[in-house]
C-alpha angles and dihedrals in degrees: 000000000000120000104058088189090070133246114309116244092238091056091049092051094047090048090050092051089057090069093062098086094057094046099047093048091045092051092047093051094042095050103034114017095078091050091043094055095040102044107017101038087027095220123165116263093242092056091046090052091049093050095047095045097043093048092049092045091049090049091048093051094048094049097076091044091051089047090055092048092048090050091053093051117115126236115267131189088269095043139266102281101030096076089060090052094048097047097043097050102076095041091046091053092049093049091049091055091050089054091065097041115104110217121229123287092249092075117099120237091254092053090047091054090048090049095055093041092055092043092050094047092046093051093047091051094050091044089054089053086058102036101046095056090042094054091045089053088078089077092051101051096092128236127082134289093286091053090051091049089051091050089050090052091050090049093051092047092052091044090053089053088049090052089052091052092046092048091051091051094045090042089060089050092050089048090055089047093050092048095048093044092050091052091049091049092050090050092051094046088082091057104038135041119265113278096017100070115113126178092220092139095046111108097210090207095171092053091049091052090047092054092049092047090051089052091053092051091049091050091052091050089048091056096045094049092048089052092052090049093050095048098040106042126066117189119240122206116256121251123264088020114149137152094248091069121094135228109232119225118261099260092042090052091053091050091051091052092047094052094047100102100204090052091049094053094043094048095048092049090046094049096052093043093049090046089054095050093042091050091053101038093040089063094038095104094047091044092054093047103042108018103033099028090226100115091130090058096045094107093051093048092049091048091051091051095048095041091054090047090053092052092044097057097075089040092055089046089058092045095051091054088058105038102018134254098274094054091045091056092057094046094048098043092048091064091068095062101065092037095055092043092054092047092050092049096044106024100156098055102102099192092047091045089052093052092048090050089057090051091048089050090060089052092047089054089057095058090045096051112027105052091047090047091050094049096074088054089056091048091052091048090051091049091053093050096042107038094161093065127081139182093031096128096089090051091056094049095041093051088047090053088045091059092046093052093043089054090049091050092049092050093050093044094048092046095049094045090049090053090048090052093053090049101256108185116213111238095005116152093221138011138209130257092267092064092047092050092048091052091051091050092048092048101049124002099043095046091048092054092048091047092054090053090051092051090054090058092046087053090060093048101125105201125101104199093204094056093043092050091051090050092049093049091049093049093045094047103039111017113013089165090062094065090123093076113120138201091222110127093225091053091050090052091052091049092049090050089054093050092053092064106029102142112072118157121274097263093046091047092051091047093049093047091052091047092047093049090050090049092049092050092049091051098040092098107106098241115137111180094144116031097201098041115034098024094049092052091064097054096039093053091054090052089048091060093047096045091050093049091050092046090048092057091047092049092051092052092050092046090051091056092046092049091054090056091050091050092053091054091047091054093063093058098049132076121259093256095049090040094056093044097050091042090058091048092050091053092053097046111107119240095247097038110132094229130159091281093055097100092042091050091052091049092048091046091052091052093046091047091052 
């Protein structure tokens, strides 16, 4: 990266602040949108599940396309990614406000469902227009891989603080909702039997105003953080970026990402881990209210979880510098398993629940920090193996965000459909044992199983960030043109085979160079349908050219020394006149002149090389 002096602290902080809008809106929707649609709008659970899943799926599908469009954007006076951030901010704020606005009572239930479905899809699309360029901005901050890791740690710390603020705001909204609902239930207890009363006809006006006020506060924070990002961060051009590189087509780019093994393993581990955490935390509010009987303490439990996660981010950053990112992932994710098991077994013990929330917060910080810190290493590894491609960074980050949002949509959809199956009644004051059992299963056993699957994929993640960083620094410092070298074993075998026979004659060398150049040109298109065959041909052919050129220079130097020895022996057999004449000619002959001794020099040099 540019900026060998590192990334300035002010730029890191301004970049970190830019992640606040996505986190506060995500927390608000994760904690409150399900309750808002079920109990405020009073929509059936099946419709709520459909809205949440379709909007997340739509957002997930549009992310890779937006990543491709962002990658094809041209540089402007304010950068390549910044225009997307500037244009998407006002429309994203407006669509977020519409998401929490309850339409008039004259609208039919079908029109109401359509309203919230369109509002949710519109907001997710505009949020992707903001979030995809912002995530890709990590590769354009300057500095090296350690600077990018540090910027990621700053971003995660600020985002954790933002989640704390958002949880406090939404916690106040949920507190208003719980108070108003309890009053409505107590009022209806005189008219309906115990356990069947439901404030379906209660308007919950105060709760509706609280949701709208929260949306206005979130919109104001969205605007201020976007302004700080725009004023405080200046994009730096990516390394190894030149005009002779090509932008692969959309489908070809997706195929290249799919066949890149480190990206496969990282994405699969990330998806299952995020699905596990989303499944557990998405049902956290309902679990506290109906399974643990601690609905009044929900805000305090959530604050304890997020506060511990905020503290844990810099601690995990220190740990990964000592033991590596891969080992840190396993240590951090493992903390969630005993914590969730204890909470599921003893849900009503508030002090124990609080301690386990702190432990779960440390585990949550792992999934927030480590996968996003490992992704730039994968992007660097891809750039080294595919030097002919450019502007692929937004595709990596957008597909990563796509998988995260798809996992979130799946968790919400599965959870809501499960509650519908066990006869969850929207707005009911109490629920049966089936609902309580379903909430316990969704909070602990299912997330643990998904987390173990994710850890299996993380185990097969092939990159060692320390070795890859050393290779990148060596290539950048000594041979930036050799960035196509790969750590693939088959490529190393082909390179070693080339080095064993480096000194072909001049005609053969010229022929091979011409053939190799033609092969490289024919394979320079960024298709990657077989990672070990087609992709390895590109990098190995580049190394073939370079090894032959180096061996050619070495052969010429050896042949020059050998020719001087032959000339000295030849002097002793000639007369003084011929000796002086030929000696003058030999001193004026260039080093690479194809003279009468050319074939003999090549033969001698081959023998001396062997």
